[in-house]
C-alpha positions as semicolon CSV with decimal commas, in nm:
position;residue;x (nm);y (nm);z (nm)
1;M;4,279;23,709;-9,945
2;I;4,649;23,764;-9,872
3;D;4,768;23,639;-9,535
4;P;4,942;23,938;-9,367
5;S;5,138;23,701;-9,145
6;A;5,294;23,524;-9,445
7;R;5,670;23,567;-9,465
8;R;5,782;23,777;-9,761
9;M;6,104;23,725;-9,946
10;P;6,297;24,048;-9,994
11;M;6,342;24,163;-10,353
12;S;6,696;24,236;-10,463
13;P;6,774;24,580;-10,609
14;E;6,856;24,410;-10,940
15;T;6,517;24,238;-10,953
16;L;6,340;24,559;-10,859
17;A;6,524;24,746;-11,135
18;T;6,396;24,504;-11,402
19;L;6,037;24,511;-11,276
20;G;5,823;24,655;-11,553
21;E;6,109;24,654;-11,802
22;N;5,982;24,691;-12,160
23;R;5,630;24,774;-12,034
24;V;5,657;25,076;-11,807
25;A;5,799;25,421;-11,877
26;Y;5,795;25,768;-11,729
27;I;5,807;26,120;-11,869
28;K;6,036;26,385;-11,728
29;A;6,047;26,753;-11,819
30;I;6,398;26,895;-11,858
31;R;6,560;27,210;-11,993
32;S;6,664;27,198;-12,357
33;E;7,026;27,279;-12,265
34;D;7,039;26,957;-12,056
35;V;6,944;26,727;-12,345
36;A;7,311;26,683;-12,440
37;F;7,368;26,508;-12,105
38;L;7,120;26,231;-12,189
39;C;7,341;26,046;-12,434
40;A;7,613;26,109;-12,688
41;E;7,367;26,097;-12,981
42;A;7,129;26,355;-12,832
43;P;7,074;26,659;-13,052
44;M;7,204;27,002;-12,951
45;L;6,905;27,226;-12,885
46;E;6,873;27,599;-12,842
47;P;6,880;27,674;-12,468
48;G;6,585;27,811;-12,273
49;Y;6,307;27,569;-12,363
50;Q;6,129;27,295;-12,172
51;V;6,132;26,955;-12,343
52;F;5,996;26,618;-12,238
53;V;6,184;26,289;-12,231
54;L;6,019;25,950;-12,231
55;H;6,238;25,718;-12,023
56;A;6,225;25,339;-11,997
57;A;6,176;25,194;-11,650
58;D;6,555;25,165;-11,612
59;G;6,604;25,535;-11,695
60;T;6,717;25,492;-12,055
61;P;6,587;25,780;-12,270
62;I;6,357;25,665;-12,551
63;I;6,197;25,974;-12,703
64;L;6,259;26,348;-12,691
65;A;5,942;26,554;-12,740
66;D;5,838;26,918;-12,740
67;S;5,522;26,853;-12,535
68;H;5,397;26,615;-12,269
69;E;5,123;26,505;-12,509
70;S;5,379;26,413;-12,776
71;A;5,576;26,211;-12,521
72;M;5,255;26,030;-12,420
73;A;5,184;25,953;-12,786
74;G;5,538;25,816;-12,817
75;A;5,476;25,590;-12,519
76;A;5,155;25,465;-12,678
77;S;5,330;25,396;-13,009
78;H;5,588;25,188;-12,821
79;E;5,307;25,013;-12,629
80;L;5,440;25,145;-12,296
81;E;5,234;25,236;-11,992
82;T;5,345;25,562;-11,833
83;V;5,366;25,602;-11,457
84;S;5,391;25,916;-11,246
85;L;5,703;25,996;-11,048
86;H;5,673;26,166;-10,713
């Protein structure tokens, strides 16, 4: 059992940012016209569609997909666990 009176060391923002790195990812739905803002190599897409981006824990885009299911499959193929954002 964890002792609730035990003193906890604060975690630095840098340490928190690397927590789950290379193991955890999240999926975010965006508009197709916003894909160009992800990175310089992102493809230009016809505007007006919803697309899904698999992001690494640090926010780096990994995969661009046309469905949430495809993004989930991409996470599985990269052996990443997806988490929900609220």
